[in-house]
Backbone of each chain as nested JSON, in Angstrom:
{
  "chains": [
    {"id": "A", "residues": [
      {"number": 1, "name": "MET", "atoms": {"N": [57.372, 20.757, 71.75], "CA": [58.405, 21.354, 71.328], "C": [58.395, 22.967, 71.589]}},
      {"number": 2, "name": "GLU", "atoms": {"N": [59.439, 23.326, 72.266], "CA": [59.483, 24.86, 72.609], "C": [59.828, 25.588, 71.583]}},
      {"number": 3, "name": "VAL", "atoms": {"N": [59.044, 26.588, 71.257], "CA": [59.33, 27.703, 70.417], "C": [59.879, 28.862, 70.959]}},
      {"number": 4, "name": "VAL", "atoms": {"N": [61.168, 29.1, 70.717], "CA": [61.885, 30.222, 71.386], "C": [61.538, 31.455, 70.682]}},
      {"number": 5, "name": "GLY", "atoms": {"N": [61.16, 32.479, 71.267], "CA": [60.721, 33.738, 70.71], "C": [59.486, 33.489, 69.765]}},
      {"number": 6, "name": "GLY", "atoms": {"N": [58.597, 32.664, 70.258], "CA": [57.381, 32.471, 69.473], "C": [56.392, 33.617, 69.402]}},
      {"number": 7, "name": "LEU", "atoms": {"N": [55.602, 33.65, 68.298], "CA": [54.503, 34.65, 68.287], "C": [53.24, 33.912, 68.027]}},
      {"number": 8, "name": "LYS", "atoms": {"N": [52.34, 34.488, 68.722], "CA": [50.955, 33.923, 68.683], "C": [50.209, 34.496, 67.61]}},
      {"number": 9, "name": "THR", "atoms": {"N": [49.561, 33.585, 66.79], "CA": [48.698, 34.133, 65.72], "C": [47.439, 34.551, 66.133]}},
      {"number": 10, "name": "ASP", "atoms": {"N": [46.502, 35.09, 65.372], "CA": [45.204, 35.335, 65.851], "C": [44.294, 34.308, 66.345]}},
      {"number": 11, "name": "SER", "atoms": {"N": [44.677, 33.069, 66.012], "CA": [44.014, 31.978, 66.639], "C": [44.869, 31.314, 67.663]}},
      {"number": 12, "name": "ASP", "atoms": {"N": [45.789, 31.975, 68.24], "CA": [46.621, 31.542, 69.318], "C": [47.653, 30.304, 69.017]}},
      {"number": 13, "name": "LEU", "atoms": {"N": [47.828, 30.323, 67.711], "CA": [48.797, 29.203, 67.313], "C": [50.401, 29.853, 67.509]}},
      {"number": 14, "name": "LEU", "atoms": {"N": [51.082, 29.121, 68.151], "CA": [52.52, 29.667, 68.54], "C": [53.358, 29.232, 67.281]}},
      {"number": 15, "name": "VAL", "atoms": {"N": [54.012, 30.307, 66.65], "CA": [54.802, 30.173, 65.475], "C": [56.184, 30.961, 65.735]}},
      {"number": 16, "name": "SER", "atoms": {"N": [57.194, 30.603, 65.173], "CA": [58.453, 31.244, 65.116], "C": [58.525, 32.343, 63.891]}},
      {"number": 17, "name": "LYS", "atoms": {"N": [59.316, 33.269, 64.356], "CA": [59.546, 34.369, 63.064], "C": [60.133, 33.68, 61.83]}},
      {"number": 18, "name": "ASP", "atoms": {"N": [60.938, 32.549, 62.143], "CA": [61.571, 31.943, 61.006], "C": [60.477, 31.3, 60.169]}},
      {"number": 19, "name": "SER", "atoms": {"N": [59.469, 30.64, 60.842], "CA": [58.542, 29.846, 60.051], "C": [57.683, 30.801, 59.266]}},
      {"number": 20, "name": "LEU", "atoms": {"N": [57.469, 32.053, 59.613], "CA": [56.797, 33.026, 59.013], "C": [57.639, 33.481, 57.591]}},
      {"number": 21, "name": "GLU", "atoms": {"N": [58.8, 33.766, 57.911], "CA": [59.733, 34.096, 56.776], "C": [59.756, 32.997, 55.873]}},
      {"number": 22, "name": "SER", "atoms": {"N": [59.81, 31.726, 56.248], "CA": [59.778, 30.59, 55.296], "C": [58.442, 30.724, 54.535]}},
      {"number": 23, "name": "SER", "atoms": {"N": [57.314, 30.911, 55.178], "CA": [56.022, 30.873, 54.435], "C": [55.945, 32.143, 53.448]}},
      {"number": 24, "name": "ILE", "atoms": {"N": [56.609, 33.199, 53.718], "CA": [56.628, 34.199, 52.778], "C": [57.678, 33.705, 51.541]}},
      {"number": 25, "name": "ASN", "atoms": {"N": [58.587, 33.016, 51.808], "CA": [59.379, 32.502, 50.704], "C": [58.751, 31.42, 49.884]}},
      {"number": 26, "name": "SER", "atoms": {"N": [57.971, 30.716, 50.473], "CA": [57.207, 29.747, 49.9], "C": [56.187, 30.32, 48.987]}},
      {"number": 27, "name": "ILE", "atoms": {"N": [55.507, 31.404, 49.322], "CA": [54.585, 32.078, 48.608], "C": [55.262, 32.685, 47.411]}},
      {"number": 28, "name": "LYS", "atoms": {"N": [56.584, 33.284, 47.681], "CA": [57.119, 33.812, 46.503], "C": [57.472, 32.888, 45.404]}},
      {"number": 29, "name": "GLU", "atoms": {"N": [57.943, 31.629, 45.943], "CA": [58.282, 30.663, 44.966], "C": [57.067, 30.317, 44.184]}},
      {"number": 30, "name": "ALA", "atoms": {"N": [55.902, 30.284, 44.668], "CA": [54.572, 29.837, 44.097], "C": [54.393, 30.914, 42.95]}},
      {"number": 31, "name": "VAL", "atoms": {"N": [54.498, 32.099, 43.394], "CA": [54.26, 33.316, 42.468], "C": [55.256, 33.134, 41.182]}},
      {"number": 32, "name": "GLU", "atoms": {"N": [56.325, 32.811, 41.476], "CA": [57.507, 32.616, 40.45], "C": [57.373, 31.322, 39.715]}},
      {"number": 33, "name": "GLY", "atoms": {"N": [56.346, 30.417, 40.095], "CA": [56.106, 29.183, 39.363], "C": [57.155, 28.067, 39.694]}},
      {"number": 34, "name": "LYS", "atoms": {"N": [57.693, 28.209, 40.808], "CA": [58.612, 27.187, 41.179], "C": [58.065, 26.102, 42.06]}},
      {"number": 35, "name": "ARG", "atoms": {"N": [56.789, 26.038, 42.331], "CA": [56.229, 24.926, 43.045], "C": [55.101, 24.203, 42.307]}},
      {"number": 36, "name": "ARG", "atoms": {"N": [54.811, 23.031, 42.778], "CA": [53.818, 22.289, 41.948], "C": [52.426, 22.141, 42.798]}},
      {"number": 37, "name": "ASP", "atoms": {"N": [52.315, 22.838, 43.94], "CA": [51.003, 22.537, 44.458], "C": [50.136, 23.773, 44.471]}},
      {"number": 38, "name": "ASP", "atoms": {"N": [50.251, 24.464, 43.389], "CA": [49.532, 25.569, 43.268], "C": [49.26, 25.872, 41.761]}},
      {"number": 39, "name": "THR", "atoms": {"N": [48.367, 26.703, 41.417], "CA": [48.136, 27.225, 40.117], "C": [47.85, 28.698, 40.114]}},
      {"number": 40, "name": "ILE", "atoms": {"N": [48.36, 29.288, 38.994], "CA": [47.931, 30.705, 38.99], "C": [47.01, 31.071, 37.817]}},
      {"number": 41, "name": "ILE", "atoms": {"N": [45.949, 31.694, 38.173], "CA": [44.954, 31.978, 36.903], "C": [44.853, 33.284, 36.752]}},
      {"number": 42, "name": "ARG", "atoms": {"N": [44.623, 33.883, 35.59], "CA": [44.476, 35.36, 35.356], "C": [43.014, 35.557, 34.965]}},
      {"number": 43, "name": "VAL", "atoms": {"N": [42.277, 36.27, 35.726], "CA": [40.903, 36.682, 35.297], "C": [40.759, 38.261, 35.294]}},
      {"number": 44, "name": "CYS", "atoms": {"N": [40.318, 38.748, 34.2], "CA": [40.264, 40.144, 34.006], "C": [41.431, 40.849, 34.566]}},
      {"number": 45, "name": "HIS", "atoms": {"N": [41.411, 41.73, 35.635], "CA": [42.646, 42.487, 35.887], "C": [43.29, 41.94, 37.109]}},
      {"number": 46, "name": "LEU", "atoms": {"N": [43.023, 40.542, 37.577], "CA": [43.604, 39.904, 38.702], "C": [44.32, 38.619, 38.374]}},
      {"number": 47, "name": "ASN", "atoms": {"N": [45.414, 38.403, 38.978], "CA": [46.022, 37.183, 39.156], "C": [45.528, 36.444, 40.304]}},
      {"number": 48, "name": "ILE", "atoms": {"N": [45.296, 35.345, 40.211], "CA": [44.73, 34.429, 41.309], "C": [45.701, 33.266, 41.628]}},
      {"number": 49, "name": "LEU", "atoms": {"N": [46.327, 33.184, 42.798], "CA": [47.182, 32.085, 43.183], "C": [46.221, 31.144, 43.911]}},
      {"number": 50, "name": "LEU", "atoms": {"N": [45.975, 29.976, 43.492], "CA": [45.064, 29.068, 44.059], "C": [45.801, 27.678, 44.459]}},
      {"number": 51, "name": "THR", "atoms": {"N": [45.403, 27.288, 45.499], "CA": [45.924, 25.962, 45.959], "C": [44.896, 25.191, 46.867]}},
      {"number": 52, "name": "GLY", "atoms": {"N": [44.952, 23.944, 47.083], "CA": [44.009, 23.19, 47.776], "C": [43.836, 21.815, 47.254]}},
      {"number": 53, "name": "GLY", "atoms": {"N": [42.805, 21.103, 47.703], "CA": [42.518, 19.79, 47.091], "C": [41.528, 19.138, 48.345]}},
      {"number": 54, "name": "MET", "atoms": {"N": [41.409, 17.853, 48.235], "CA": [40.682, 17.015, 48.938], "C": [41.358, 16.867, 50.369]}},
      {"number": 55, "name": "SER", "atoms": {"N": [40.421, 17.023, 51.489], "CA": [41.087, 17.198, 52.753], "C": [40.034, 16.471, 53.801]}},
      {"number": 56, "name": "TRP", "atoms": {"N": [40.821, 15.81, 54.695], "CA": [39.996, 14.969, 55.817], "C": [40.421, 15.874, 57.106]}},
      {"number": 57, "name": "GLY", "atoms": {"N": [40.75, 17.094, 56.856], "CA": [40.855, 17.935, 58.034], "C": [42.312, 18.425, 58.083]}},
      {"number": 58, "name": "ASP", "atoms": {"N": [43.313, 17.941, 57.359], "CA": [44.573, 18.467, 57.382], "C": [44.699, 19.442, 56.178]}},
      {"number": 59, "name": "ASP", "atoms": {"N": [45.744, 20.216, 55.965], "CA": [46.051, 21.083, 54.837], "C": [46.333, 20.165, 53.585]}},
      {"number": 60, "name": "PRO", "atoms": {"N": [45.601, 20.283, 52.6], "CA": [45.835, 19.422, 51.337], "C": [47.101, 19.705, 50.716]}},
      {"number": 61, "name": "THR", "atoms": {"N": [47.669, 20.836, 50.767], "CA": [48.93, 21.177, 50.315], "C": [49.813, 22.035, 51.251]}},
      {"number": 62, "name": "ASP", "atoms": {"N": [51.067, 21.951, 51.245], "CA": [52.011, 22.618, 52.125], "C": [51.769, 24.179, 51.965]}},
      {"number": 63, "name": "LEU", "atoms": {"N": [51.448, 24.542, 50.699], "CA": [51.318, 25.891, 50.382], "C": [50.15, 26.523, 51.098]}},
      {"number": 64, "name": "MET", "atoms": {"N": [49.013, 25.694, 51.009], "CA": [47.778, 26.213, 51.867], "C": [48.103, 26.422, 53.373]}},
      {"number": 65, "name": "GLY", "atoms": {"N": [48.938, 25.62, 53.953], "CA": [49.26, 25.928, 55.269], "C": [50.028, 27.151, 55.535]}},
      {"number": 66, "name": "GLU", "atoms": {"N": [51.0, 27.382, 54.587], "CA": [51.665, 28.669, 54.597], "C": [50.958, 29.876, 54.472]}},
      {"number": 67, "name": "ILE", "atoms": {"N": [49.866, 29.883, 53.461], "CA": [48.953, 30.858, 53.236], "C": [48.08, 31.176, 54.52]}},
      {"number": 68, "name": "ASN", "atoms": {"N": [47.552, 30.137, 54.871], "CA": [46.641, 30.156, 56.062], "C": [47.488, 30.809, 57.338]}},
      {"number": 69, "name": "LEU", "atoms": {"N": [48.689, 30.439, 57.428], "CA": [49.436, 30.916, 58.588], "C": [49.666, 32.365, 58.492]}},
      {"number": 70, "name": "LEU", "atoms": {"N": [49.896, 32.895, 57.316], "CA": [50.265, 34.293, 57.119], "C": [48.886, 35.114, 57.199]}},
      {"number": 71, "name": "THR", "atoms": {"N": [47.932, 34.424, 56.579], "CA": [46.588, 35.114, 56.882], "C": [46.084, 35.397, 58.287]}},
      {"number": 72, "name": "ASP", "atoms": {"N": [46.645, 34.506, 59.152], "CA": [46.228, 34.439, 60.499], "C": [47.059, 35.274, 61.309]}},
      {"number": 73, "name": "ILE", "atoms": {"N": [47.996, 35.973, 60.769], "CA": [48.9, 36.885, 61.458], "C": [48.474, 38.219, 61.322]}},
      {"number": 74, "name": "ASP", "atoms": {"N": [48.126, 38.944, 62.407], "CA": [47.701, 40.307, 62.423], "C": [46.573, 40.546, 61.237]}},
      {"number": 75, "name": "CYS", "atoms": {"N": [45.509, 39.704, 61.055], "CA": [44.718, 39.867, 60.166], "C": [45.273, 40.07, 58.658]}},
      {"number": 76, "name": "GLY", "atoms": {"N": [46.337, 39.286, 58.437], "CA": [46.853, 39.33, 57.083], "C": [47.594, 40.582, 56.741]}},
      {"number": 77, "name": "SER", "atoms": {"N": [48.196, 41.316, 57.652], "CA": [48.813, 42.477, 57.407], "C": [50.176, 42.325, 56.633]}},
      {"number": 78, "name": "ILE", "atoms": {"N": [50.787, 41.145, 56.727], "CA": [51.925, 40.982, 56.002], "C": [51.674, 40.72, 54.536]}},
      {"number": 79, "name": "LEU", "atoms": {"N": [50.539, 39.962, 54.393], "CA": [50.132, 39.636, 52.946], "C": [49.778, 40.949, 52.284]}},
      {"number": 80, "name": "ASN", "atoms": {"N": [48.955, 41.716, 52.967], "CA": [48.582, 43.123, 52.384], "C": [49.869, 43.941, 52.054]}},
      {"number": 81, "name": "ALA", "atoms": {"N": [50.996, 43.843, 52.985], "CA": [51.967, 44.764, 52.715], "C": [52.665, 44.316, 51.429]}},
      {"number": 82, "name": "ILE", "atoms": {"N": [52.749, 43.003, 51.232], "CA": [53.299, 42.517, 49.884], "C": [52.592, 42.997, 48.642]}},
      {"number": 83, "name": "GLY", "atoms": {"N": [51.223, 43.143, 48.891], "CA": [50.466, 43.543, 47.711], "C": [49.317, 42.714, 47.285]}},
      {"number": 84, "name": "PHE", "atoms": {"N": [49.109, 41.63, 48.269], "CA": [47.984, 40.774, 48.013], "C": [46.658, 41.423, 48.45]}},
      {"number": 85, "name": "ASP", "atoms": {"N": [45.666, 41.138, 47.694], "CA": [44.35, 41.597, 48.145], "C": [43.632, 40.759, 49.023]}},
      {"number": 86, "name": "GLN", "atoms": {"N": [43.019, 41.307, 50.067], "CA": [42.247, 40.483, 51.111], "C": [40.962, 40.733, 50.954]}},
      {"number": 87, "name": "ASP", "atoms": {"N": [40.407, 41.574, 50.114], "CA": [39.011, 41.972, 49.953], "C": [38.321, 41.037, 48.934]}},
      {"number": 88, "name": "LEU", "atoms": {"N": [38.147, 39.917, 49.265], "CA": [37.813, 38.823, 48.118], "C": [36.543, 38.121, 48.426]}},
      {"number": 89, "name": "ILE", "atoms": {"N": [35.706, 38.677, 49.16], "CA": [34.535, 37.803, 49.4], "C": [33.733, 37.382, 48.189]}},
      {"number": 90, "name": "ASP", "atoms": {"N": [33.474, 38.226, 47.306], "CA": [32.812, 37.97, 46.05], "C": [33.636, 36.898, 45.27]}},
      {"number": 91, "name": "TYR", "atoms": {"N": [34.94, 37.063, 45.196], "CA": [35.695, 36.13, 44.499], "C": [35.654, 34.804, 45.164]}},
      {"number": 92, "name": "LYS", "atoms": {"N": [35.773, 34.717, 46.286], "CA": [35.778, 33.36, 47.043], "C": [34.468, 32.62, 46.87]}},
      {"number": 93, "name": "ALA", "atoms": {"N": [33.464, 33.327, 46.971], "CA": [32.084, 32.626, 46.764], "C": [32.107, 32.094, 45.256]}},
      {"number": 94, "name": "LEU", "atoms": {"N": [32.519, 32.909, 44.48], "CA": [32.514, 32.643, 42.984], "C": [33.302, 31.381, 42.666]}},
      {"number": 95, "name": "LEU", "atoms": {"N": [34.534, 31.481, 43.166], "CA": [35.542, 30.364, 42.906], "C": [35.103, 29.045, 43.534]}},
      {"number": 96, "name": "GLU", "atoms": {"N": [34.544, 29.018, 44.664], "CA": [34.02, 28.013, 45.359], "C": [33.026, 27.283, 44.681]}},
      {"number": 97, "name": "LYS", "atoms": {"N": [32.039, 28.152, 44.223], "CA": [30.816, 27.788, 43.435], "C": [31.263, 26.921, 42.11]}},
      {"number": 98, "name": "ILE", "atoms": {"N": [32.15, 27.606, 41.415], "CA": [32.495, 27.002, 40.204], "C": [33.409, 25.771, 40.328]}},
      {"number": 99, "name": "LEU", "atoms": {"N": [34.218, 25.849, 41.243], "CA": [35.17, 24.737, 41.568], "C": [34.513, 23.501, 41.948]}},
      {"number": 100, "name": "LYS", "atoms": {"N": [33.402, 23.67, 42.685], "CA": [32.708, 22.546, 43.25], "C": [32.043, 21.929, 42.125]}},
      {"number": 101, "name": "VAL", "atoms": {"N": [31.597, 22.69, 41.038], "CA": [31.035, 22.08, 39.99], "C": [31.99, 21.466, 39.012]}},
      {"number": 102, "name": "LYS", "atoms": {"N": [33.133, 21.991, 39.032], "CA": [34.163, 21.462, 38.195], "C": [35.044, 20.478, 38.923]}},
      {"number": 103, "name": "ALA", "atoms": {"N": [34.572, 20.023, 40.068], "CA": [35.332, 18.976, 40.973], "C": [36.721, 19.518, 40.934]}},
      {"number": 104, "name": "LEU", "atoms": {"N": [37.65, 18.584, 40.963], "CA": [39.082, 18.857, 41.081], "C": [39.819, 19.156, 39.875]}},
      {"number": 105, "name": "GLN", "atoms": {"N": [39.136, 19.338, 38.852], "CA": [39.891, 19.43, 37.551], "C": [41.068, 20.419, 37.586]}},
      {"number": 106, "name": "PRO", "atoms": {"N": [40.797, 21.709, 37.925], "CA": [41.992, 22.618, 37.814], "C": [43.19, 22.384, 38.598]}},
      {"number": 107, "name": "LEU", "atoms": {"N": [43.041, 21.609, 39.745], "CA": [44.125, 21.373, 40.626], "C": [44.815, 19.985, 40.052]}},
      {"number": 108, "name": "LEU", "atoms": {"N": [43.899, 19.184, 39.612], "CA": [44.655, 17.82, 39.311], "C": [45.186, 17.94, 37.803]}},
      {"number": 109, "name": "LEU", "atoms": {"N": [44.557, 18.672, 36.949], "CA": [45.043, 18.783, 35.65], "C": [45.96, 20.058, 35.429]}},
      {"number": 110, "name": "GLY", "atoms": {"N": [46.037, 20.863, 36.29], "CA": [46.794, 22.207, 36.067], "C": [45.831, 23.243, 35.498]}},
      {"number": 111, "name": "LEU", "atoms": {"N": [46.381, 24.283, 34.88], "CA": [45.504, 25.343, 34.467], "C": [44.481, 24.877, 33.427]}},
      {"number": 112, "name": "ASP", "atoms": {"N": [43.169, 25.139, 33.714], "CA": [42.114, 24.737, 33.055], "C": [41.54, 25.777, 32.117]}},
      {"number": 113, "name": "LYS", "atoms": {"N": [41.608, 25.742, 30.873], "CA": [41.166, 26.828, 29.947], "C": [39.745, 27.001, 30.083]}},
      {"number": 114, "name": "THR", "atoms": {"N": [38.95, 25.782, 30.278], "CA": [37.577, 25.889, 30.475], "C": [37.186, 26.725, 31.593]}},
      {"number": 115, "name": "LEU", "atoms": {"N": [37.834, 26.396, 32.838], "CA": [37.548, 27.211, 34.017], "C": [37.89, 28.622, 33.811]}},
      {"number": 116, "name": "ASN", "atoms": {"N": [39.004, 28.848, 33.21], "CA": [39.423, 30.191, 32.925], "C": [38.347, 31.046, 32.071]}},
      {"number": 117, "name": "GLY", "atoms": {"N": [37.788, 30.438, 31.227], "CA": [36.737, 30.975, 30.327], "C": [35.508, 31.288, 31.13]}},
      {"number": 118, "name": "MET", "atoms": {"N": [35.093, 30.261, 32.027], "CA": [34.004, 30.432, 32.952], "C": [34.156, 31.569, 33.717]}},
      {"number": 119, "name": "LEU", "atoms": {"N": [35.27, 31.679, 34.271], "CA": [35.607, 32.795, 35.314], "C": [35.474, 34.175, 34.508]}},
      {"number": 120, "name": "GLU", "atoms": {"N": [36.094, 34.123, 33.311], "CA": [36.088, 35.367, 32.667], "C": [34.579, 35.918, 32.47]}},
      {"number": 121, "name": "LYS", "atoms": {"N": [33.765, 34.935, 32.12], "CA": [32.4, 35.132, 31.803], "C": [31.695, 35.588, 33.008]}},
      {"number": 122, "name": "GLU", "atoms": {"N": [31.905, 34.9, 34.146], "CA": [31.476, 35.375, 35.4], "C": [31.825, 36.672, 35.94]}},
      {"number": 123, "name": "PHE", "atoms": {"N": [33.198, 36.905, 35.8], "CA": [33.628, 38.131, 36.444], "C": [33.255, 39.378, 35.644]}},
      {"number": 124, "name": "THR", "atoms": {"N": [32.849, 39.215, 34.43], "CA": [32.311, 40.33, 33.72], "C": [30.897, 40.83, 34.213]}},
      {"number": 125, "name": "LYS", "atoms": {"N": [30.461, 39.936, 34.941], "CA": [29.085, 40.211, 35.585], "C": [29.171, 40.929, 37.075]}},
      {"number": 126, "name": "CYS", "atoms": {"N": [30.532, 41.058, 37.446], "CA": [30.753, 41.853, 38.714], "C": [31.255, 43.2, 38.483]}},
      {"number": 127, "name": "PRO", "atoms": {"N": [30.369, 44.147, 38.147], "CA": [30.893, 45.543, 37.751], "C": [31.556, 46.255, 38.958]}},
      {"number": 128, "name": "ARG", "atoms": {"N": [31.393, 45.889, 40.095], "CA": [31.987, 46.496, 41.369], "C": [33.457, 46.2, 41.249]}},
      {"number": 129, "name": "LYS", "atoms": {"N": [33.856, 45.101, 40.616], "CA": [35.343, 44.682, 40.734], "C": [36.068, 45.047, 39.477]}},
      {"number": 130, "name": "GLN", "atoms": {"N": [35.283, 45.562, 38.421], "CA": [35.956, 45.919, 37.089], "C": [36.413, 47.368, 37.181]}},
      {"number": 131, "name": "LYS", "atoms": {"N": [37.528, 47.499, 36.619], "CA": [37.957, 48.915, 36.293], "C": [37.216, 49.523, 35.056]}},
      {"number": 132, "name": "PRO", "atoms": {"N": [36.748, 50.655, 35.102], "CA": [36.03, 51.202, 33.944], "C": [36.906, 51.186, 32.639]}},
      {"number": 133, "name": "SER", "atoms": {"N": [38.303, 51.451, 32.884], "CA": [39.021, 51.492, 31.689], "C": [39.327, 50.091, 30.958]}},
      {"number": 134, "name": "SER", "atoms": {"N": [39.061, 49.196, 31.776], "CA": [39.461, 47.713, 31.352], "C": [38.392, 47.151, 30.513]}},
      {"number": 135, "name": "ASN", "atoms": {"N": [37.216, 47.682, 30.414], "CA": [36.178, 47.269, 29.644], "C": [36.393, 47.226, 28.188]}},
      {"number": 136, "name": "LYS", "atoms": {"N": [36.439, 46.039, 27.472], "CA": [36.708, 45.953, 26.097], "C": [35.366, 45.734, 25.364]}},
      {"number": 137, "name": "PRO", "atoms": {"N": [35.263, 46.368, 24.177], "CA": [34.015, 46.101, 23.591], "C": [33.918, 44.62, 22.964]}}
    ]},
    {"id": "B", "residues": [
      {"number": 1, "name": "MET", "atoms": {"N": [30.717, 10.4, 56.384], "CA": [31.807, 11.267, 56.359], "C": [32.724, 11.024, 55.349]}},
      {"number": 2, "name": "GLY", "atoms": {"N": [33.333, 12.175, 54.822], "CA": [34.355, 12.087, 53.806], "C": [35.166, 13.12, 53.636]}},
      {"number": 3, "name": "ALA", "atoms": {"N": [35.934, 13.098, 52.708], "CA": [36.994, 14.244, 52.522], "C": [36.16, 15.46, 51.755]}},
      {"number": 4, "name": "ASP", "atoms": {"N": [36.599, 16.567, 52.121], "CA": [36.07, 17.836, 51.46], "C": [37.08, 18.477, 50.643]}},
      {"number": 5, "name": "LEU", "atoms": {"N": [36.514, 19.157, 49.588], "CA": [37.516, 19.981, 48.944], "C": [37.654, 21.46, 49.525]}},
      {"number": 6, "name": "ILE", "atoms": {"N": [38.777, 21.724, 49.893], "CA": [39.075, 23.016, 50.529], "C": [40.164, 23.689, 49.633]}},
      {"number": 7, "name": "LEU", "atoms": {"N": [39.971, 25.023, 49.593], "CA": [40.829, 25.973, 48.659], "C": [41.278, 27.142, 49.463]}},
      {"number": 8, "name": "THR", "atoms": {"N": [42.395, 27.719, 49.072], "CA": [42.492, 28.982, 49.498], "C": [43.27, 29.637, 48.423]}},
      {"number": 9, "name": "TYR", "atoms": {"N": [43.478, 30.956, 48.405], "CA": [43.845, 31.812, 47.345], "C": [44.39, 33.102, 47.801]}},
      {"number": 10, "name": "LEU", "atoms": {"N": [45.186, 33.686, 46.921], "CA": [45.628, 35.044, 47.07], "C": [45.482, 35.751, 45.772]}},
      {"number": 11, "name": "THR", "atoms": {"N": [45.142, 36.919, 45.747], "CA": [44.966, 37.506, 44.459], "C": [45.637, 39.013, 44.517]}},
      {"number": 12, "name": "TRP", "atoms": {"N": [46.203, 39.307, 43.285], "CA": [46.824, 40.676, 43.203], "C": [46.518, 41.244, 41.773]}},
      {"number": 13, "name": "PRO", "atoms": {"N": [46.659, 42.502, 41.643], "CA": [46.221, 43.101, 40.317], "C": [47.485, 42.71, 39.299]}},
      {"number": 14, "name": "ILE", "atoms": {"N": [47.056, 42.328, 38.053], "CA": [47.908, 42.086, 37.101], "C": [48.978, 43.043, 36.848]}},
      {"number": 15, "name": "ASP", "atoms": {"N": [48.623, 44.312, 36.931], "CA": [49.54, 45.435, 36.596], "C": [50.157, 45.864, 37.868]}},
      {"number": 16, "name": "SER", "atoms": {"N": [50.297, 45.238, 39.026], "CA": [51.019, 45.562, 40.044], "C": [52.179, 44.653, 40.357]}},
      {"number": 17, "name": "LYS", "atoms": {"N": [53.204, 45.207, 41.025], "CA": [54.444, 44.271, 41.331], "C": [54.42, 44.09, 42.813]}},
      {"number": 18, "name": "LEU", "atoms": {"N": [54.563, 42.931, 43.263], "CA": [54.731, 42.4, 44.542], "C": [55.905, 42.957, 45.242]}},
      {"number": 19, "name": "ASN", "atoms": {"N": [55.586, 43.356, 46.537], "CA": [56.857, 43.931, 47.198], "C": [57.223, 42.973, 48.417]}},
      {"number": 20, "name": "TRP", "atoms": {"N": [58.078, 41.993, 48.274], "CA": [58.42, 41.076, 49.107], "C": [59.177, 41.656, 50.336]}},
      {"number": 21, "name": "ASN", "atoms": {"N": [59.866, 42.793, 49.97], "CA": [60.645, 43.427, 51.122], "C": [59.632, 44.017, 52.185]}},
      {"number": 22, "name": "ALA", "atoms": {"N": [58.599, 44.557, 51.61], "CA": [57.697, 45.235, 52.401], "C": [56.991, 44.165, 53.227]}},
      {"number": 23, "name": "GLY", "atoms": {"N": [56.878, 42.918, 52.892], "CA": [56.233, 41.911, 53.736], "C": [57.165, 41.459, 54.733]}},
      {"number": 24, "name": "LEU", "atoms": {"N": [58.583, 41.345, 54.458], "CA": [59.447, 41.173, 55.512], "C": [59.416, 42.257, 56.599]}},
      {"number": 25, "name": "LYS", "atoms": {"N": [59.469, 43.448, 56.2], "CA": [59.539, 44.634, 57.068], "C": [58.365, 44.63, 58.091]}},
      {"number": 26, "name": "THR", "atoms": {"N": [57.199, 44.295, 57.409], "CA": [56.004, 44.138, 58.244], "C": [56.07, 43.053, 59.276]}},
      {"number": 27, "name": "LEU", "atoms": {"N": [56.725, 41.98, 58.755], "CA": [56.998, 40.847, 59.768], "C": [57.854, 41.262, 61.002]}},
      {"number": 28, "name": "ASN", "atoms": {"N": [58.911, 42.062, 60.563], "CA": [59.722, 42.426, 61.579], "C": [59.039, 43.309, 62.594]}},
      {"number": 29, "name": "LYS", "atoms": {"N": [58.374, 44.342, 62.003], "CA": [57.483, 45.311, 62.809], "C": [56.571, 44.388, 63.772]}},
      {"number": 30, "name": "TYR", "atoms": {"N": [55.922, 43.485, 63.212], "CA": [55.08, 42.672, 64.018], "C": [55.702, 42.02, 65.212]}},
      {"number": 31, "name": "CYS", "atoms": {"N": [56.961, 41.588, 64.973], "CA": [57.666, 40.826, 65.888], "C": [58.134, 41.794, 66.972]}},
      {"number": 32, "name": "LYS", "atoms": {"N": [58.509, 42.994, 66.55], "CA": [58.967, 44.044, 67.529], "C": [57.92, 44.381, 68.455]}},
      {"number": 33, "name": "ASP", "atoms": {"N": [56.769, 44.55, 67.802], "CA": [55.446, 45.046, 68.628], "C": [55.228, 43.973, 69.508]}},
      {"number": 34, "name": "TYR", "atoms": {"N": [55.278, 42.757, 69.036], "CA": [54.849, 41.607, 69.902], "C": [55.935, 41.397, 71.149]}},
      {"number": 35, "name": "GLN", "atoms": {"N": [57.187, 41.669, 70.814], "CA": [58.159, 41.702, 71.976], "C": [57.907, 42.684, 73.004]}},
      {"number": 36, "name": "ASP", "atoms": {"N": [57.643, 44.017, 72.466], "CA": [57.495, 45.236, 73.344], "C": [56.324, 45.108, 74.246]}},
      {"number": 37, "name": "LYS", "atoms": {"N": [55.325, 44.219, 73.701], "CA": [54.186, 43.992, 74.666], "C": [54.337, 42.643, 75.453]}},
      {"number": 38, "name": "GLY", "atoms": {"N": [55.57, 42.152, 75.467], "CA": [55.819, 41.107, 76.29], "C": [55.179, 39.759, 75.918]}},
      {"number": 39, "name": "GLY", "atoms": {"N": [55.202, 39.89, 74.513], "CA": [54.704, 38.477, 73.999], "C": [53.149, 38.247, 74.285]}},
      {"number": 40, "name": "SER", "atoms": {"N": [52.511, 39.256, 74.535], "CA": [50.888, 38.944, 74.964], "C": [50.175, 39.166, 73.811]}},
      {"number": 41, "name": "ARG", "atoms": {"N": [50.628, 39.637, 72.536], "CA": [49.838, 39.898, 71.544], "C": [49.137, 38.565, 71.025]}},
      {"number": 42, "name": "GLY", "atoms": {"N": [47.877, 38.772, 70.752], "CA": [47.105, 37.522, 70.335], "C": [46.501, 36.681, 71.478]}},
      {"number": 43, "name": "GLY", "atoms": {"N": [46.997, 36.973, 72.664], "CA": [46.539, 36.298, 73.739], "C": [45.352, 37.108, 74.564]}},
      {"number": 44, "name": "SER", "atoms": {"N": [44.928, 36.346, 75.585], "CA": [43.765, 37.106, 76.259], "C": [44.49, 38.211, 77.328]}}
    ]}
  ]
}
């Protein structure tokens, strides 16, 4: 299929501007709670929009494909402009560690209070990510 | 060989408001830059 006016992503995938606008709208819908393939958890001072699942190589959710597409455009500059944080190495490692232990519970059962509690406990151990004013006794 | 669990995420501060228009403006700028460079952005 020819993509007229296509753009190459950082990984040389050819996409149209329309599909990128559609991806932005999909993420907006997710943030507004209008989708069913994601969950938003609040940990300390952060909202975390999380999506995914079991995969044999494909994107387990449509939203994951949309996020990955935008992340791949100009090093995520569009997502940064919206206000999403890309400096997440510590959080990613932490989330993956906990979610592997918890298997698929948060995605299959929705927001998992136990997971939220575990994350709260873990995140308080990350002083670099904490705002001094947000520390409560 | 079997399926693996893969996840992706986005975060933003609880006390901040997301600016969707800024994202669209950045997209438009990216497209304009891309076209100005003859569609070679991202290529070799």
